[in-house]
Each structure stands twice: as C-alpha cells, then as structure tokens.
N, C-alpha and C positions, 0 to 999 in steps of 0.2 A: 829562321830557325839555324843551329850548326848541330849538323849528328857527328860524335865522335863513331865512325864505324869502323868495328875491329875486328878483326880476323886472327885469333891466336895461333901462330906456326905457319904461317903465311906461307915461307916459303918451302916450309915440305908437306903441306894434305895439298892431294891432288885431287882427281875424280869428282863427284857430284858437289860435295861442300862448295868447293875452290868456283865451279859453272856456279851454284845459286851466288856466291858473294859478289862473280864477276854482274852477274844479270842484276843485284840488288845494286850495285855500283852505276852502272846504265842506267836506270831507271833514276837514280836520283839526279842523274846527271840530267837528263830527260824533263827532270822537276825542277830542275834549276836550285836544287837542294845543298847548303852551303856544307861539305861534311870534309872528317879527318879520316884520313887510315889508322891514326896513332891513337892510341889509348891515353884522353884526356877528357879530364871533370871538368874544364873551361869550354864546355858546350850544352848545349839544350837537353839533348837526349845522349846516354849511353848504349849504344847498339852492338851487339857481340854476339860472334856467327859460332865459335866453337867453346866450350865453357870449360877453357882448359884453368892451371892454376891462375894466372896472372889476372884475365878474365873475371875470374873469382874475388880475385883482390881487387879488383876496380869495381867490379859491382857491387860489394859491400862498402867501398867509400861511398862510392857514387848517392847509394842508399842513404847513408849519413849525412851529408851534402844537400838530399831535396834534389837532385838528378835523376830522373825518371829513368829504367831499368831494361832494355827490350832485348831481348836474347832468341834468336831461329833453333831449331827446336831438331837439328840435323841429325842429331848423334841418340839414339835410343837402346836397352840391351836388346831390344827384341833384331835388331839391324846388325848389332857389332859382330853377333857371335860367324862363325865361317867366312869368314872375310879375308882375315890375316893368321899367319904363325903369332899363337896364344890369343887372338881375341877368344874363340872359347872359354877360356879359363876366365879371362875378362869379365866376360858379359855378366856374368853372377854378380861380383860388388860392383860393378859400374852402377847399374840398379837408384843404390843407394845413395850413392855422390852423386847421380843426376837429379834425385828428387830433388836434394838438399841445393846444388847448383841452381837449379832450373825453377826453385823457390826464391832466388834471391832476385827475380826480374821482375818488372812491375806489370810486363805481357810479353807472354810468347807467340813466336810465331809460327804455324806447323803449316808444312806445304800440302795439306791432305786433310782430309776430314779423317781417315783410320790413323795418320800422326797426332789428330788432335784426339780420336779416344783413348790412345795409349798414352798421350801426357795427361790427362785428366785421373787418370791412375796412379800418376806419380805424383802431383799438386796442383794445389786448388788454384796456384794463379792462372789469374786471366791469359785466354788464348785466343785467339784468330786466327783462318785459315787464309794465307797466303799462297799462291803457287811458286815454286822458283821460277818459274818462266820458259818461254824460247825465243830464244835470238836468231828471229829470222834472219835478221844481216847475215847473222854469220854462214849462215846455208847457201849466200846467195853464190849463180853460178856452179853449184855444182853437178851437174848434168855434164857440163863440158867436163868433166873430169872420169868420164865411166871408162872407156877405150882406156885412158892409162893404167887405171889402178886394177880393170881387170885383165889388163898384159902383167903387168906389176905382179899379180899372185896368182894368175893362171887359172880363172872363174871364167864361169860359165852360167848364162841366165837358164833356167831362175836361183839366184844365189840367193840360200837362207845367211842371212847376219845378225851380228849382235854388236855394237858399240857400247866400250866401258872397259873399267878392270879387268880381271879376268879373273875370278875369285867364286869359291864352291856353290855361295850363298845366291848368288844370282841366275843359278840353275845351270852349273858347268855338265856337272856329271848329266842331266835331260840334253845338253846340248850338243856332245861326244856321241851319246846310246843312238841320237837321232841320226846323225850324221852316219852312222852304222848301220842301220835300221834300212838306209836309201842312199846305196852307193849311188846312184846316178844322181844324185843333186851335190853340190857343193855349197859347203857350208865354211864362212869367216868369222871368225873373232875381231873384232880392229878394238886395241886397246892394248897398256901396258900389262907385261905378263910379269915382272917383279918376281921371279921363281925362289928367291933370296930369301923373301918374305912368305913364301907358301909353305902349308905344310905337308908332309908325304902324300898324303891323300889327293891333294889338290895337282900334285906335279906329276905324278902316275898318268892321273884323268889326260894329263895336257901332253906328257910324252908319248901314249900309250894309243889315243886318239888315231881312227884311221887315215889315209892317204888323201881323201876329201874334203878334211875339217883341218882349215888353215888357223892359223893364231898368229895376228902381224905385228904383234908386239905395238910398241908407239908410235903412230904417222904423225908426219908434220903437217898435212891438213887436212882435218878430221872429214871436208868435205870428198873426199874421196870413199868412205865408207859408205856413205849413200847414195853416191855414185853408182860405186859398185854392187850395193845390196840390193834384192829383188824384194823379199820377204824378209818382219823385221821378226825375228822370235826372239821372247823375252819370257825364259820359262823362269824368273826368278821368283823363288820359295817367300821373300820378304823385302818390298820397299817400301818408305818415306813417300814418294813421289815417282821417280825416274825421270829423268832431265832428255837419257839418251831415247825416251819411247816417247815424247814429246816431239824431239828434233824427228825423229825418224815420222812423223804422222809430219807435221810442219812440211818434209818433204815430201809427201804423198804417198808414203808406201803402205800398203798393207802390214798391220800389224797381229803375231799371233802371242796370247800374254796366258802365263797360269792364273786362272780363275783364284784369285783370289783377293781378298778385302779389299786393297792397295785400289783395285783397278774395277770397282764396281760403277762407277761413273761412268765406265766403259758399255757399249750395246752392243754384245755378240750378234755376229751376221752384220751388223748396221755399218762400226766405226772398224771393229778387231773380229777376231776371232777367238774365242775362249775356250783353254785346254782345261774340262773339267771330269773330276773323274783321278782316280789313281795310274801310278805307272807311266810310261811313255805313250802307249796303244795311242789317248787322245790327241798328243801333238803329232802323230806319223797321219791321224786319221785328217787332222785341218793342212798341214801339209800339203796330202795328196788332194783334196780339195784345193789349193791353192796353185796346185799349180795350172790352173784354168786363170790364162790372162785376161780373162773377162771380169773376173769374181776379185782380182788383184788387182784392177782398176777402178772398178765402183769401193772395193773396200779403201783404196787409198784418195780416195777422192773425198771421201766422206769425214776421212780422218784429218786430211786438209784442212777441211773443213772445220771442222771439231774444233782443231787447234789454235782458231782465229781467239779464242776466249784467254789463252792463253798465251799471247802475245806479248812481247813487255808493257808495250803500251796500253793494254787492256789490263795489265797488273798494277801501276806504278803507282795511282792513285790510291789506293788502299794502304800502300806505304805512306804515302802522304796525309790517309786520312789517321792513320796509327799514329804516327807521331805528330801530329796536331792531338789527338786524344791525352797521350799519356803525358805531354808538355801544360795540360791546360791543369 
C-alpha cells in the first residue's frame, strides 16, 4: 500500500498541526508503509492534513478516480478564533467552507472525542478518533537541561509553564493574571511570539505582563521547557486535543487545565487538577495546592502512566487499520 501523505503549506504552518503531521509520518515509518509527501493520485490512499485549495483540488480528482480520501480535522471554526490577527473575522465564513471541504473525504480523522462531536455537526462523512500522539523519544534526556534553562530565563522552582504559540485562545489573559496574583512564583511561556501576527489586545497582554511572567519566544530545544518547568498550566478556552499537554504528561509533570469538554478524559485529582468556574480564582487555588511537592509528584507520576496510551507505538496501528478499511 502506498500513501500520498500531503500537508499543504508545510513550509509555513507550524505548531500543533505540524507536530501532528510529523507524528503521523513517524508512525508510517514504524509501520513500514510506503508514502510520499507529494500530492499524487498514483497512490492507494490520498491523505491530506490541511484542506486548503490545492488539497481540495486533489481530493475532488481522487474521488472521481476512485482513490479514497482521508483528511485530518485539525482545523475547526471553534478553535480558529482568538489565534492570530484577523482569525476572528475569518472564523464565521470558515465553517461553511470546512463543511464542504471535509465532505469531500471518505474518512475523517479526529484527534479527540470532543473534536469528533464538533465535526459531526459539519458533515456526515465517517469519523474515526485517532490521537495526535506523543513522541516520547523527542523528550529523552530533558532532565539534563534543567540547570541550563532555569539559568537562561532566571526561573526558580516551582515554575508554572506552558508550551506552544502564544495566542489568546490558549488562555493568555489567565496566564498573565495568574502571574500577577502570585508574584512569588515564576511563570514561563515557551513558544513563538510572532507579535506582528497578533492583535492589539494580545500584544498589550504580553507587553504589560508582570516581571515574574516570561515569554521566551522560540527555543531551539523544546526539551528545555519541560526541564525548567514544574507545573504545566493550560488555561486554554478551546482545544482539539493538545500535543503539548500530552508531552508534559509524558515528562511526568503535574498538569492544571481549564475544566472544558476537551479534557473530559482527564480525572481531576488523579492525573491532573481542573480549574472549574469563572474567572482566575479557581486557577489560583489550584496553584496554591500545587506548591506541595508531594502532590506534584503524585499527579506527575499518574500523568506519565496515563500518557502511555498516547505513545506513537500505541496509536500507529489505528492508522494502518483505517487505511486498510478505506482502501477495500
């Protein structure tokens, strides 16, 4: 079996979508499946990861030639807003476009049950939940970088941290306010800033953050983030899954998340803490609890155990089964 595994705008799109594609290709390698990253109909399956105009063109041609189309539902109108400049304006017309584009596929891959619930409101195309997975190998040896990255960003334990693009939707306002409410704790957000792409409200939040809130920008070794951080705080308002969350869990870090439907699979008090209710107060209360190193150790250990189910090795066979199903 040969797969055309296409990622439109691959040289320009970063973040979770790019990570997911890298994970998929690592899984294809593990499975020994032959694939090309070029869009072609000389394949048994056409698999696209971003439904841009070129992907849509190939998907329509593939269907006319009897080549099954698989598409990942990385993008929804719900998680598109509050990301970069102009995305709020584009979110509304995006939904009807995605309804049409996702409807061109024979099978859709959703990274979570929550994402599938959203997508089932878009189209009747059959859906399969397959996690983006976590590349545990990418984190190997992260502990050795702790002193280097704490010194580089002047961080002291316990450091509250987050990993990924700095965007409002991921809870930027909450993160900054937490740093303001807890001045004796260090907060660090590891990830690209791209201020030229941000709206005024987002840039003001970053520029007016208190001294104990550090935005590192892009770092060359992501392992440094998981080495320097002690408590992974993810106050996102909308998420399809959250690869950085899975990475933090795999690194054995205690995680604090907003109590939203995306994270319904996590158990409050067992493998995470959840902040329920309005405002920043529930997050403050949870972080006060997480000053206790014993609680951090227990939650981190449970999180690491839970993350085993999301390893690339555990997820890979689901893709093999899906390809076999659509190709028959």
